[in-house]
ROKOL-993634 format. One line per 8 residues: their letters; for each residue x, y, z of N, C-alpha, C, CB. Coordinates in pm, 1 decimal, padded with zeros to 6 digits. Atoms other than C-alpha are relative to their C-alpha. Glycine has a CB too. Example, Ala and Ser with C-alpha at 12.3 -4.5 7.8 and 13.67 -1.06 7.14 Angstrom:
BEGIN
AS = 00089.0 -00119.0 00000.0 01230.0 -00450.0 00780.0 00090.0 00120.0 00000.0 -00099.2 00002.7 00124.6 ~ -00082.0 -00119.0 -00006.0 01367.0 -00106.0 00714.0 -00077.0 00109.0 00073.0 00041.4 00046.2 -00141.5
***
This chain:
BEGIN
MKNMKKYL = 00081.7 -00119.1 00000.0 00000.0 00000.0 00000.0 00086.3 00125.7 00000.0 -00093.1 -00000.3 00119.8 ~ -00089.5 -00115.0 -00001.4 00292.4 00234.2 00072.4 00050.9 00030.8 -00139.5 00117.1 -00024.6 00094.2 ~ -00046.1 -00020.9 00137.3 00420.3 00179.0 -00283.1 -00107.9 00066.7 -00083.4 00041.3 -00132.8 -00064.1 ~ 00110.7 -00058.2 00074.8 00077.0 00263.3 -00423.0 -00010.3 00149.3 00027.9 -00131.8 -00070.3 00035.1 ~ 00005.5 -00142.0 -00035.2 00075.2 00595.1 -00232.9 00113.5 00076.1 -00066.9 00006.5 00018.4 00152.6 ~ -00113.2 -00065.9 00066.2 00421.7 00676.8 -00370.7 -00028.7 00019.4 -00148.6 00129.4 -00082.1 00019.0 ~ 00029.2 -00010.7 00142.4 00306.7 00605.5 -00726.0 -00106.0 00107.0 -00027.2 -00046.3 -00135.0 -00054.6 ~ 00104.9 -00100.6 00018.8 -00007.8 00816.5 -00690.9 00054.4 00140.1 00023.2 -00118.0 -00026.8 00094.3
LSAALLIT = -00060.9 -00130.0 -00026.9 00191.3 01104.9 -00537.9 00090.3 00041.0 -00114.8 00079.2 -00003.3 00131.2 ~ -00087.9 -00029.1 00113.7 00446.6 01080.9 -00820.4 -00080.8 00041.8 -00122.9 00086.7 -00122.5 -00033.4 ~ 00085.4 -00033.7 00114.1 00171.3 01087.2 -01082.8 -00061.3 00138.9 00017.1 -00110.9 -00105.3 -00017.0 ~ 00057.8 -00132.4 -00026.3 00005.5 01389.5 -00919.2 00104.5 00109.4 -00017.3 -00059.2 00005.9 00141.6 ~ -00107.8 -00097.1 00014.6 00339.1 01571.5 -00904.8 00034.0 00021.5 -00146.1 00123.7 -00045.3 00076.4 ~ -00029.0 -00010.5 00142.3 00408.2 01495.9 -01271.5 -00108.2 00080.4 -00072.3 00012.9 -00139.5 -00061.9 ~ 00110.7 -00073.2 00062.1 00066.1 01624.8 -01373.7 00008.9 00148.2 00034.1 -00135.9 -00057.3 00045.7 ~ -00011.2 -00139.5 -00043.2 00113.4 01944.9 -01170.8 00113.0 00071.4 -00072.0 00021.7 00007.4 00150.7
VCISAKAQ = -00115.2 -00060.2 00068.6 00456.5 02010.7 -01322.3 -00032.7 00025.8 -00146.2 00124.0 -00090.9 00011.2 ~ 00032.8 -00014.9 00141.5 00325.6 01956.0 -01674.6 -00097.9 00114.4 -00024.6 -00058.0 -00129.4 -00053.6 ~ 00097.7 -00107.5 00016.7 00029.7 02189.1 -01631.8 00066.4 00134.4 00021.2 -00117.8 -00017.2 00097.3 ~ -00064.4 -00127.6 -00028.3 00245.4 02461.9 -01478.5 00099.8 00037.5 -00108.6 00069.5 -00004.9 00135.0 ~ -00093.4 -00028.2 00108.9 00496.9 02430.4 -01764.7 -00073.6 00036.7 -00129.0 00090.8 -00120.7 -00024.2 ~ 00084.4 -00030.6 00115.4 00206.9 02484.5 -02010.4 00042.6 -00077.3 -00124.3 00003.1 00148.9 -00028.7 ~ -00036.2 00086.9 00111.7 00328.0 02196.3 -02224.6 -00127.9 -00049.6 -00066.6 00088.3 -00119.9 00047.9 ~ 00113.9 00064.2 00063.0 00098.8 02037.2 -02480.8 -00024.9 -00126.7 00080.7 00025.4 -00030.7 -00154.1
FSLGIKGG = 00023.6 00095.3 -00107.7 -00069.7 01800.4 -02238.1 -00136.4 -00064.6 -00014.8 00011.7 00068.5 00135.9 ~ 00126.6 00073.0 -00003.7 -00339.3 01531.6 -02227.1 00001.3 -00092.2 00120.9 -00023.3 -00080.9 -00131.8 ~ 00019.7 00094.0 -00109.9 -00470.9 01333.3 -01931.4 -00118.3 -00086.9 -00039.0 -00024.2 00073.8 00138.2 ~ 00109.1 00087.2 00039.5 -00685.8 01028.6 -01987.3 -00010.3 -00124.8 00083.7 00014.8 -00037.6 -00141.6 ~ 00024.0 00129.2 -00063.4 -00830.7 00704.5 -01858.9 00006.7 -00106.7 -00109.0 -00138.8 -00002.8 00075.0 ~ -00009.2 00107.6 00098.5 -00778.7 00367.1 -02026.5 -00038.7 -00131.6 00063.3 00141.4 -00008.8 -00058.9 ~ 00031.1 00134.9 -00044.9 -00889.8 00008.1 -02000.0 00008.4 -00094.6 -00117.0 -00138.9 -00006.6 00064.9 ~ -00009.1 00094.1 00109.0 -00853.6 -00308.6 -02196.9 00023.9 -00142.3 00045.2 00107.4 00041.2 -00092.1
VNYSSINA = -00024.6 00142.2 -00023.5 -00767.2 -00674.9 -02223.4 00144.5 -00032.0 -00035.4 -00098.0 -00088.5 -00082.7 ~ -00132.3 00048.5 00037.4 -00440.0 -00864.6 -02237.1 -00000.7 -00151.9 -00003.2 00107.7 00051.9 00097.9 ~ -00021.5 00144.3 00006.8 -00323.5 -01214.3 -02319.8 00144.7 -00024.7 00037.8 -00033.3 -00058.1 -00143.0 ~ -00135.1 00016.8 -00052.6 -00023.1 -01315.8 -02111.2 00035.0 -00147.0 00013.0 00014.0 00069.5 00135.0 ~ -00051.8 00133.9 -00026.1 00193.0 -01621.9 -02077.7 00132.5 00015.0 00072.3 00016.5 -00082.6 -00132.3 ~ -00128.1 00002.7 -00069.8 00493.4 -01715.2 -01866.7 00075.8 -00119.7 -00053.3 -00017.8 -00007.4 00156.5 ~ -00084.9 00107.9 00050.0 00766.9 -01916.1 -02032.3 00078.5 -00056.6 00116.4 00095.3 00049.7 -00112.7 ~ -00073.6 00065.8 -00108.6 00931.2 -02169.6 -01799.4 00088.2 -00109.5 -00057.4 -00097.3 -00058.6 00105.9
DNLKSSSV = -00091.7 00105.9 00042.7 01228.5 -02402.1 -01838.4 -00067.3 -00136.7 00013.7 00130.9 00004.3 00082.8 ~ 00043.2 00140.3 -00001.1 01125.3 -02761.1 -01927.7 -00150.5 -00020.8 00016.8 00070.4 -00071.9 00109.3 ~ 00145.6 00015.4 -00009.9 00748.2 -02694.1 -01918.1 -00066.7 00069.1 -00118.0 -00053.3 00057.8 00134.2 ~ 00080.1 -00065.8 00102.4 00486.7 -02612.6 -02181.4 -00083.1 00108.6 00068.4 -00091.6 -00102.9 -00076.3 ~ 00081.1 -00107.7 -00058.8 00302.7 -02284.3 -02121.0 -00110.1 00039.5 -00097.0 00087.9 00123.3 00035.5 ~ 00108.9 -00050.9 00082.4 -00022.4 -02137.4 -02244.7 -00046.6 00133.8 00056.3 -00117.7 -00101.5 -00006.3 ~ 00042.4 -00135.9 -00035.1 -00180.0 -01791.8 -02236.3 -00127.1 00001.0 00083.1 -00021.0 00082.0 -00125.3 ~ 00123.9 -00026.9 -00071.5 -00447.3 -01656.1 -02005.4 -00043.0 00142.8 -00031.7 00017.3 -00021.1 00154.1
AGYQAGLF = 00053.8 -00133.4 00024.5 -00674.0 -01355.5 -02058.1 -00004.1 00077.8 00130.8 -00141.0 -00007.9 -00063.4 ~ 00004.2 -00087.1 -00116.9 -00660.0 -01060.0 -01819.6 -00055.4 00135.9 -00036.9 00138.9 00014.6 00061.5 ~ 00052.8 -00134.9 00020.3 -00756.5 -00695.0 -01784.2 00106.4 00102.0 00037.2 -00128.8 00022.7 00083.3 ~ -00079.4 -00112.8 -00045.5 -00596.6 -00354.3 -01736.6 -00089.7 00123.1 00005.2 00122.9 00023.8 -00092.8 ~ 00077.9 -00123.6 -00013.8 -00739.5 -00020.1 -01617.9 00081.6 00101.5 00077.8 -00136.2 -00026.6 00070.7 ~ -00075.7 -00102.5 -00069.9 -00580.3 00309.0 -01519.5 00000.4 00133.5 -00071.4 00139.8 -00045.6 00019.5 ~ -00015.0 -00137.2 00049.0 -00455.1 00655.7 -01621.3 00121.5 00012.4 -00090.5 00011.6 00098.0 00117.0 ~ -00117.3 -00035.0 00078.9 -00220.2 00800.3 -01881.8 00009.9 00151.3 -00011.1 -00006.0 -00065.1 -00140.2
VRIGGGFY = -00028.2 -00140.3 00025.1 -00059.0 01140.4 -01937.7 00082.6 00005.0 -00126.7 00074.1 00068.2 00121.0 ~ -00078.8 -00016.8 00121.9 00068.1 01250.9 -02278.6 00049.2 00143.7 -00006.4 -00083.2 -00036.0 -00127.0 ~ -00064.1 -00130.4 -00002.4 00314.1 01541.6 -02294.2 00078.3 00017.3 -00128.8 00092.2 00015.6 00124.0 ~ -00074.8 -00029.3 00121.4 00434.4 01691.0 -02622.3 -00087.0 -00001.7 -00122.6 00111.7 -00097.4 -00016.7 ~ 00070.7 -00008.0 00126.6 00338.0 01730.9 -02985.6 00028.0 -00120.0 -00087.1 00037.5 00126.0 -00073.1 ~ -00032.9 00108.1 00091.7 00476.8 01525.1 -03274.0 00077.3 -00112.6 00067.3 00079.4 00053.7 -00115.4 ~ -00068.6 00096.9 -00085.5 00714.5 01352.4 -03032.9 -00052.4 00021.3 00140.8 00157.3 00015.9 -00006.4 ~ 00063.2 -00014.8 -00130.4 00569.7 01282.2 -02691.8 00056.8 -00097.7 00101.8 -00149.6 -00019.3 -00012.1
LQPEMYVS = -00031.8 00085.2 -00114.6 00635.0 01132.3 -02350.9 -00133.3 -00040.9 00060.2 00092.6 00073.9 00106.2 ~ 00127.1 00047.5 -00054.0 00357.8 00914.9 -02206.5 00022.1 -00090.0 00121.0 -00078.9 -00074.8 -00107.3 ~ 00000.3 00084.6 -00119.7 00381.6 00798.9 -01844.7 -00141.7 -00050.6 00027.1 00054.5 00078.2 00123.2 ~ 00129.7 00060.3 -00031.2 00101.3 00568.2 -01732.5 00007.5 -00068.5 00136.1 -00042.2 -00101.5 -00110.2 ~ 00010.5 00081.8 -00120.3 -00017.6 00392.6 -01419.2 -00132.1 -00074.3 -00008.2 00009.6 00086.9 00131.2 ~ 00122.6 00077.4 00008.1 -00265.0 00107.4 -01428.4 00014.4 -00132.7 00074.4 -00037.6 -00024.7 -00146.0 ~ 00008.0 00130.3 -00065.1 -00371.6 -00210.5 -01251.6 -00029.7 -00102.4 -00109.1 -00110.2 -00002.2 00113.8 ~ 00025.0 00103.8 00099.9 -00363.1 -00533.5 -01450.2 -00004.6 -00137.2 00065.0 00107.5 00003.1 -00108.9
STGGNFNS = 00002.9 00140.9 -00038.2 -00429.6 -00904.7 -01419.1 00072.4 -00076.5 -00109.6 -00147.7 -00053.0 00020.2 ~ -00076.9 00079.1 00094.9 -00177.9 -01138.9 -01585.2 00024.5 -00138.5 00058.7 00134.2 00069.8 -00034.9 ~ -00031.9 00132.0 -00053.4 -00055.6 -01496.0 -01547.8 00037.9 -00097.8 -00107.2 -00115.2 -00054.0 00077.3 ~ -00034.8 00104.9 00094.3 00003.1 -01827.1 -01715.2 -00037.9 -00137.4 00050.8 00146.7 00004.3 -00029.9 ~ 00023.3 00140.9 -00030.2 -00060.7 -02201.3 -01725.3 00122.3 -00079.4 -00042.6 -00128.3 -00052.8 -00070.9 ~ -00116.6 00082.7 00029.1 00212.0 -02467.8 -01720.6 -00039.1 -00146.6 00004.3 00114.2 00028.7 00099.5 ~ 00021.6 00144.4 00001.7 00212.3 -02839.7 -01804.9 00131.2 -00069.7 -00032.9 -00110.2 -00038.9 -00102.3 ~ -00114.8 00082.3 00037.6 00478.4 -03109.9 -01817.2 -00028.8 -00062.2 -00136.0 00029.2 -00110.3 00107.5
DDNSYSAH = 00017.7 00060.6 00132.9 00533.5 -03282.0 -02151.9 -00095.7 -00118.3 00003.1 00134.3 -00044.9 -00055.4 ~ 00089.9 00115.8 -00009.9 00348.0 -03591.3 -02029.8 -00129.8 00031.9 00075.3 00071.7 -00114.9 00069.3 ~ 00119.3 -00048.8 -00071.2 00075.7 -03383.0 -01851.6 -00019.2 -00063.8 00136.9 -00122.7 -00025.1 -00083.4 ~ 00010.3 00060.4 -00133.3 00154.7 -03553.4 -01520.2 -00006.3 00105.3 00110.4 00118.3 -00093.0 00024.5 ~ 00015.1 -00108.4 -00096.9 00176.1 -03218.9 -01342.0 -00022.7 00130.6 -00074.5 00124.4 00010.5 00092.4 ~ 00036.0 -00128.5 00060.2 00051.4 -02866.5 -01406.1 -00005.0 00107.0 00108.5 -00136.4 -00009.4 -00074.0 ~ 00010.2 -00113.5 -00092.5 00034.9 -02521.6 -01248.4 -00071.8 00114.0 -00070.8 00141.4 00045.8 00050.0 ~ 00068.9 -00119.1 00048.9 -00164.9 -02202.3 -01287.8 00033.3 00113.5 00095.3 -00155.6 -00022.5 -00010.7
VRFTNLNV = -00026.7 -00116.7 -00084.3 -00067.6 -01856.7 -01162.9 -00073.0 00120.3 -00058.5 00153.6 00028.0 00011.3 ~ 00068.3 -00124.3 00037.2 -00259.8 -01529.1 -01169.1 00056.8 00110.9 00086.5 -00156.3 -00011.6 00017.3 ~ -00054.9 -00115.4 -00070.4 -00098.9 -01194.5 -01075.9 -00095.5 00118.4 -00009.2 00137.6 00037.7 -00057.1 ~ 00057.9 -00133.6 00004.8 -00258.5 -00861.7 -00984.5 00116.7 00096.1 00013.2 -00109.0 00022.7 00113.4 ~ -00118.1 -00084.4 00010.6 -00006.9 -00591.0 -01079.7 -00034.4 00148.2 00000.8 00076.1 -00033.8 -00125.3 ~ 00001.5 -00144.1 00022.7 00053.6 -00218.6 -01058.5 00110.2 00026.7 -00100.8 00020.6 00082.8 00134.5 ~ -00093.5 -00021.6 00110.2 00220.7 -00119.7 -01387.5 00026.4 00148.1 -00019.2 -00054.0 -00061.3 -00129.6 ~ -00039.0 -00138.7 00022.5 00414.2 00202.0 -01451.2 00093.0 00004.7 -00122.5 00070.2 00060.7 00127.6
PLLLGAKF = -00084.7 -00017.0 00117.8 00535.4 00233.9 -01813.5 00033.9 00147.6 -00023.2 -00069.2 -00058.3 -00123.8 ~ -00041.8 -00133.6 00041.6 00723.3 00539.9 -01943.6 00035.1 -00010.4 -00147.7 00122.4 00054.0 00086.1 ~ -00011.9 00022.0 00144.3 00678.4 00550.5 -02320.3 00041.8 00127.2 -00072.2 -00131.9 -00051.2 -00057.1 ~ -00034.0 -00106.6 00093.0 00838.8 00767.9 -02585.6 -00068.7 -00033.8 -00130.6 00155.9 00015.5 -00018.2 ~ 00073.4 00029.4 00121.3 00638.5 00806.4 -02902.4 00006.1 00110.1 -00102.1 -00140.3 -00028.2 00032.5 ~ 00013.3 -00096.0 00109.2 00579.0 00982.5 -03230.0 -00140.0 -00015.3 -00056.4 00109.4 -00021.8 -00111.1 ~ 00132.3 00006.6 00062.3 00246.0 01074.0 -03382.0 00003.3 00073.6 -00132.9 -00108.8 00060.2 00093.2 ~ 00004.7 -00058.2 00132.9 00159.9 01161.8 -03738.3 -00142.2 -00009.4 -00051.3 00099.0 -00070.7 -00096.3
GPQSLNFR = 00135.7 -00007.0 00052.3 -00151.7 01251.1 -03930.7 -00069.2 00125.3 00048.6 -00079.8 -00123.2 00040.3 ~ 00073.2 -00120.4 -00041.5 -00415.3 01522.5 -03889.6 -00039.7 -00006.0 00148.0 -00125.4 00018.1 -00086.8 ~ 00032.2 -00011.7 -00143.2 -00516.5 01643.6 -03541.3 -00116.8 -00089.6 00041.0 -00032.7 00144.7 00034.4 ~ 00119.3 00076.6 -00037.2 -00857.0 01469.2 -03545.0 00016.6 -00151.0 -00018.5 -00117.7 00047.4 -00081.1 ~ -00027.1 00142.1 00021.4 -00714.2 01135.0 -03663.0 00150.6 -00015.3 -00014.3 -00076.0 -00055.8 -00126.7 ~ -00143.9 00017.8 00012.8 -00353.5 01063.7 -03580.1 00040.7 -00139.6 00042.9 00074.6 00104.4 00082.3 ~ -00055.3 00131.8 -00027.0 -00150.3 00747.5 -03570.7 00125.2 00017.2 00084.8 00031.5 -00076.5 -00132.3 ~ -00112.7 -00010.9 -00092.4 00115.6 00676.4 -03308.3 00078.8 -00130.2 00001.8 -00048.8 00035.3 00141.8
IMAGPIYT = -00084.8 00113.0 -00035.7 00409.2 00447.4 -03243.1 00067.2 00036.1 00131.0 00105.6 -00033.0 -00112.8 ~ -00059.4 -00028.7 -00130.6 00563.3 00411.6 -02897.9 00078.9 -00119.4 00050.9 -00108.4 00038.4 00101.1 ~ -00078.2 00105.2 -00064.4 00814.8 00217.0 -02693.2 00062.9 00058.2 00126.1 00109.6 -00057.4 -00096.7 ~ -00066.7 -00045.4 -00120.9 00975.1 00232.5 -02351.5 -00000.4 -00105.0 00108.5 -00064.6 00125.0 00050.7 ~ -00009.0 00094.1 -00111.3 01046.3 00066.5 -02018.5 -00128.6 -00004.4 00081.9 00116.7 00036.7 00089.8 ~ 00113.9 00014.3 -00091.3 00787.4 -00061.2 -01771.1 00048.9 -00064.7 00130.0 -00114.7 -00085.3 -00065.5 ~ -00023.4 00057.5 -00132.6 00813.8 -00125.7 -01398.2 -00131.0 -00062.7 00044.3 00050.5 00108.6 00103.8 ~ 00119.6 00070.7 -00045.0 00568.0 -00384.4 -01264.3 00019.7 -00044.3 00144.3 -00030.8 -00122.1 -00091.5
SILSNNFS = 00001.3 00043.5 -00140.1 00495.7 -00427.2 -00893.5 -00111.5 -00103.5 00014.4 -00021.3 00122.0 00099.1 ~ 00099.3 00106.1 -00016.0 00320.3 -00755.6 -00817.6 -00068.8 00019.7 00134.3 00065.7 -00142.3 -00009.5 ~ 00076.6 -00026.5 -00121.8 00047.9 -00672.8 -00565.0 -00044.2 -00129.2 00066.7 -00121.6 00086.4 -00031.3 ~ 00038.8 00130.0 -00055.7 -00070.1 -01032.8 -00522.4 00014.2 -00106.2 -00108.0 -00146.0 00003.5 00055.3 ~ 00001.6 00109.7 00096.0 -00045.1 -01374.7 -00681.8 -00080.8 -00115.4 00057.7 00144.2 -00045.7 -00035.3 ~ 00078.5 00116.8 -00034.9 -00267.8 -01678.9 -00678.5 00060.2 -00116.9 -00076.6 -00153.1 00019.7 -00033.0 ~ -00071.7 00110.4 00061.6 -00067.5 -01995.7 -00744.4 -00062.6 -00131.4 00042.6 00149.2 00003.6 00037.3 ~ 00051.5 00134.0 -00029.3 -00216.8 -02344.7 -00769.0 00075.7 -00099.1 -00087.2 -00155.2 -00009.3 -00025.0
NTINVAYA = -00078.7 00094.8 00076.5 -00037.3 -02658.8 -00878.0 -00026.9 -00144.1 00039.9 00145.6 00030.3 00015.9 ~ -00008.9 00144.0 -00026.4 -00015.3 -03034.4 -00902.0 00143.0 -00043.0 -00030.1 -00104.0 -00082.2 -00086.6 ~ -00140.5 00022.3 00033.0 00362.1 -03008.1 -00940.2 00065.7 -00083.1 00108.1 00074.3 00133.5 -00017.6 ~ -00065.2 00087.6 -00096.4 00580.7 -03270.4 -00775.7 00107.8 00073.8 00079.3 00060.7 -00120.1 -00071.1 ~ -00094.7 -00060.7 -00091.7 00844.2 -03204.5 -00509.4 00123.5 00056.9 -00070.9 00042.6 -00101.4 00102.8 ~ -00114.7 -00052.6 00074.5 01115.9 -03141.8 -00773.0 -00019.1 00146.5 -00036.4 00023.1 -00082.0 -00126.5 ~ 00030.4 -00138.0 00034.6 00940.8 -02812.5 -00847.8 -00056.6 00076.1 00120.2 -00098.8 00004.6 -00116.8 ~ 00054.1 -00059.5 -00121.7 00877.3 -02706.8 -00485.7 00013.6 00151.7 00002.5 00068.6 -00058.8 00120.2
DFGHYRNS = -00021.1 -00145.0 00001.4 01016.2 -02353.0 -00546.9 -00065.5 00068.5 -00119.2 00147.5 00030.2 -00000.1 ~ 00055.5 -00052.2 00124.5 00815.1 -02304.2 -00867.5 -00084.4 00125.4 00022.3 -00083.8 -00106.7 -00067.8 ~ 00089.8 -00112.4 -00024.9 00567.5 -02058.0 -00711.0 00060.2 00113.9 00079.5 -00119.1 -00048.2 00070.3 ~ -00064.9 -00108.8 -00074.0 00824.6 -01831.2 -00540.6 00031.2 00113.8 -00096.6 00130.3 -00049.7 00070.9 ~ -00010.6 -00107.3 00098.7 00775.7 -01512.5 -00741.9 00057.2 00126.8 00061.4 -00136.3 00029.1 -00061.2 ~ -00052.9 -00130.3 -00042.8 00953.6 -01176.4 -00721.3 -00114.4 00096.6 00028.0 00094.7 00059.0 -00107.5 ~ 00099.0 -00103.8 -00028.8 00772.7 -00869.5 -00591.6 -00012.3 00101.9 -00112.4 00035.5 00070.7 00128.5 ~ 00004.9 -00096.2 00109.4 00855.8 -00662.8 -00902.3 00090.0 -00046.5 -00114.2 00042.2 00140.3 00048.7
TLGYQAGA = -00081.3 00030.8 00118.0 01000.7 -00687.2 -01252.7 00017.8 00125.8 -00084.3 -00064.9 -00113.2 -00084.2 ~ -00022.1 -00104.3 00099.9 01140.6 -00460.0 -01523.5 -00020.5 -00060.9 -00136.7 00142.2 00062.6 00012.6 ~ 00024.4 00048.7 00134.2 01036.7 -00491.6 -01883.1 -00002.6 00112.6 -00100.6 -00129.0 -00076.3 -00005.0 ~ 00012.2 -00099.5 00106.1 00964.3 -00307.1 -02205.0 -00133.4 -00018.9 -00070.9 00117.9 -00010.7 -00100.8 ~ 00120.6 00004.0 00082.4 00662.4 -00221.6 -02417.9 00030.7 00064.7 -00134.2 -00119.2 00071.9 00070.5 ~ -00008.6 -00059.9 00132.9 00637.3 -00144.2 -02789.6 -00133.4 -00021.8 -00068.3 00117.9 -00061.0 -00083.9 ~ 00128.5 00017.1 00065.4 00330.7 -00080.5 -02996.7 -00038.0 00115.6 -00089.2 -00105.3 -00019.9 00101.3 ~ 00054.9 -00102.0 00087.6 00111.9 00136.3 -03213.3 -00140.3 00034.3 00048.0 -00001.3 -00047.4 -00148.1
GVDIGPIT = 00132.5 -00042.5 -00041.3 -00205.4 00331.7 -03162.5 -00058.6 00099.7 -00096.9 00004.5 00059.1 00138.3 ~ 00069.8 -00099.9 00080.2 -00458.7 00565.8 -03313.7 -00085.7 00084.9 00093.5 -00087.5 -00067.3 -00111.5 ~ 00087.9 -00092.1 -00071.9 -00640.9 00873.1 -03179.2 -00105.0 00050.3 -00096.6 00079.7 00118.6 00062.6 ~ 00110.9 -00054.7 00077.2 -00983.2 00967.1 -03312.5 -00068.5 00099.5 00091.4 -00099.9 -00112.6 -00050.8 ~ 00047.9 -00102.0 -00092.6 -01063.7 01296.5 -03143.9 00049.8 -00032.6 00140.2 -00155.0 00009.5 -00002.6 ~ -00044.2 00029.4 -00136.4 -01059.3 01228.3 -02767.9 00016.0 -00149.5 00030.3 -00097.1 00059.3 00096.8 ~ -00008.1 00144.2 -00020.9 -01073.5 00848.0 -02811.2 00135.3 -00050.3 -00049.4 -00116.2 -00073.5 -00072.5 ~ -00131.5 00053.3 00033.6 -00744.9 00658.7 -02815.1 -00002.3 -00152.7 00013.1 00110.0 00061.9 00091.4
ADLRYEGN = -00007.8 00146.6 -00004.5 -00668.4 00290.7 -02886.1 00144.6 -00041.9 -00025.5 -00096.8 -00065.6 -00105.2 ~ -00138.4 00048.0 00010.7 -00337.6 00102.5 -02846.8 00002.8 -00151.7 -00009.1 00084.1 00047.5 00120.4 ~ -00035.1 00141.2 00001.3 -00203.5 -00242.4 -02932.1 00148.3 -00006.8 00031.6 -00034.2 -00068.9 -00138.6 ~ -00138.8 00004.5 -00044.7 00121.2 -00327.9 -02749.2 00044.8 -00142.3 00030.2 00018.3 00087.1 00123.0 ~ -00065.8 00121.3 -00046.2 00362.7 -00610.3 -02687.6 00083.1 00038.0 00121.8 00088.7 -00065.0 -00113.0 ~ -00081.4 -00022.6 -00119.2 00525.6 -00635.2 -02344.4 00084.9 -00123.1 00027.0 -00088.9 00033.2 00122.8 ~ -00092.5 00106.6 -00036.1 00831.4 -00842.5 -02262.9 00072.9 00037.2 00127.7 00100.3 -00027.1 -00113.8 ~ -00072.0 -00025.6 -00124.5 01026.2 -00878.1 -01940.2 00149.9 -00005.9 -00021.4 -00041.3 -00100.0 00107.3
LTDVNPDF = -00146.2 00001.2 -00001.3 01393.9 -00797.9 -01892.2 00051.3 -00081.3 00118.6 00055.4 00143.9 00005.4 ~ -00036.3 00079.9 -00117.5 01395.8 -00980.2 -01555.4 -00096.9 -00116.5 00012.6 -00000.8 00086.7 00129.7 ~ 00084.7 00116.4 -00023.5 01262.6 -01324.1 -01465.9 -00092.2 00026.0 00118.4 00085.7 -00126.1 00024.8 ~ 00092.1 -00011.7 -00112.0 00953.2 -01328.3 -01247.3 00032.1 -00106.0 00105.6 -00146.0 -00013.7 -00048.1 ~ -00054.1 00101.7 -00090.2 01103.3 -01644.9 -01093.3 00130.5 -00050.4 -00061.0 -00102.5 -00118.4 00022.8 ~ -00127.6 00036.9 00061.3 01477.0 -01684.7 -01164.4 00036.1 -00147.5 00016.3 00109.1 00083.8 00058.3 ~ -00033.8 00140.2 -00022.9 01490.9 -02042.1 -01026.2 -00039.6 -00090.0 -00116.4 -00066.3 -00048.6 00126.1 ~ 00048.8 00083.0 00109.4 01295.5 -02180.9 -01321.6 -00006.0 00076.1 -00132.1 -00136.8 -00054.4 00033.8
GQRQNLWA = -00004.6 -00076.7 00124.2 01363.7 -01914.2 -01585.2 -00136.1 00047.5 -00045.8 00062.4 -00081.8 -00107.8 ~ 00134.3 -00044.3 00037.1 01002.7 -01792.6 -01573.5 00003.0 00147.3 -00038.1 -00100.0 -00024.1 00115.7 ~ 00001.1 -00136.6 00051.1 00965.7 -01481.1 -01786.0 -00136.6 00025.1 -00064.0 00116.9 00023.9 -00103.0 ~ 00135.2 -00030.0 00046.6 00627.8 -01317.7 -01854.8 00004.4 00090.7 -00122.8 -00082.3 00066.0 00112.2 ~ 00019.8 -00091.2 00112.6 00520.7 -01159.7 -02184.6 -00147.9 00003.9 -00032.7 00083.5 -00043.6 -00124.3 ~ 00143.1 -00014.3 00028.9 00188.1 -01035.2 -02315.4 -00024.5 00090.6 -00118.4 -00073.3 00053.8 00121.1 ~ 00057.2 -00092.3 00097.5 -00014.1 -00864.7 -02584.3 -00116.0 00070.0 00068.4 -00046.4 -00074.0 -00131.3 ~ 00106.9 -00076.4 -00064.8 -00247.5 -00585.5 -02469.7 -00069.3 00089.5 -00102.2 00056.0 00084.8 00117.0
LSVGFKIL = 00081.9 -00089.2 00081.0 -00529.5 -00401.4 -02644.3 -00079.0 00087.3 00095.4 -00094.7 -00079.3 -00097.1 ~ 00069.1 -00090.5 -00091.4 -00663.7 -00090.2 -02471.0 -00069.1 00111.7 -00076.5 00097.9 00058.5 00101.8 ~ 00073.9 -00114.8 00051.7 -00910.6 00189.7 -02537.9 -00004.0 00103.0 00111.9 -00145.7 -00039.9 -00048.2 ~ -00000.5 -00105.0 -00100.0 -00893.8 00523.8 -02362.6 -00077.6 00122.2 -00044.7 00140.7 00038.7 00033.1 ~ 00071.2 -00124.2 00026.9 -01054.1 00863.6 -02341.2 00077.5 00114.2 00063.7 -00146.5 -00005.4 00053.8 ~ -00070.5 -00117.5 -00051.3 -00869.5 01196.8 -02306.1 -00099.3 00090.9 00070.0 00072.9 00076.1 -00114.0 ~ 00091.3 -00086.9 -00074.1 -01038.6 01397.8 -02031.5 00053.3 00143.7 00009.9 -00023.6 -00056.5 00140.1 ~ -00059.2 -00135.4 00008.4 -00800.7 01698.2 -02058.3 00076.0 00014.5 -00128.7 00093.5 00028.4 00119.7
***
C-alpha cells in the first residue's frame, strides 16, 4: 500500500509540473484486455486472458512522452510434456510504463508508435499446482520486474486505442527461468 501511495503522489506531481509548464498536455483514462503467458524451463506454457485499467498522461506534440499507471491481471498455465503435473498462476499488478512516441496525421485522426520501459509491482499472486516435489520452489515469485513495451495506436478525437507487446527484462522467478510476456489491447478517453 505504501508503494501505491508513492506512485499516486508521483503521478500527481508529474501532472502538476506539466500543467504549470504549459506543455501540450493530455490526461486520460484507459482500459482493456491482455493475453499473457509465462515461459518456464522444461514446461509447456499457455496464455491466459486478463484486464488492465488506469490513467495516462501525454506530454508533447509530434514527439511525446507518455507515463502511465494502471492495474492489470496477468498470469500463465504450465504443463509437463506428459501432462503428469501442471500449475496455474494469476498476478494482480501495478504497472508504470514510461513511453516515448511519435504521432503523425491530422489532429482529429492521428496514428502513433511508442516504446519504452515498464516497472511492474506484483500486488498479489494466486498460485495453484499439481507439481511434484522437484518443483517445490516453482511458485516463489519476485515482488517486481522490469520490462519493455512497444506498440502502435490511433487517436480519433478524444478516443485513443493502443495495441502493445510487453516483454520482461527480468525473470519473475529466476529459479525456473520464468519470464512473462503479453499482448495488450486498450481503449482510452482523453479527459483533458
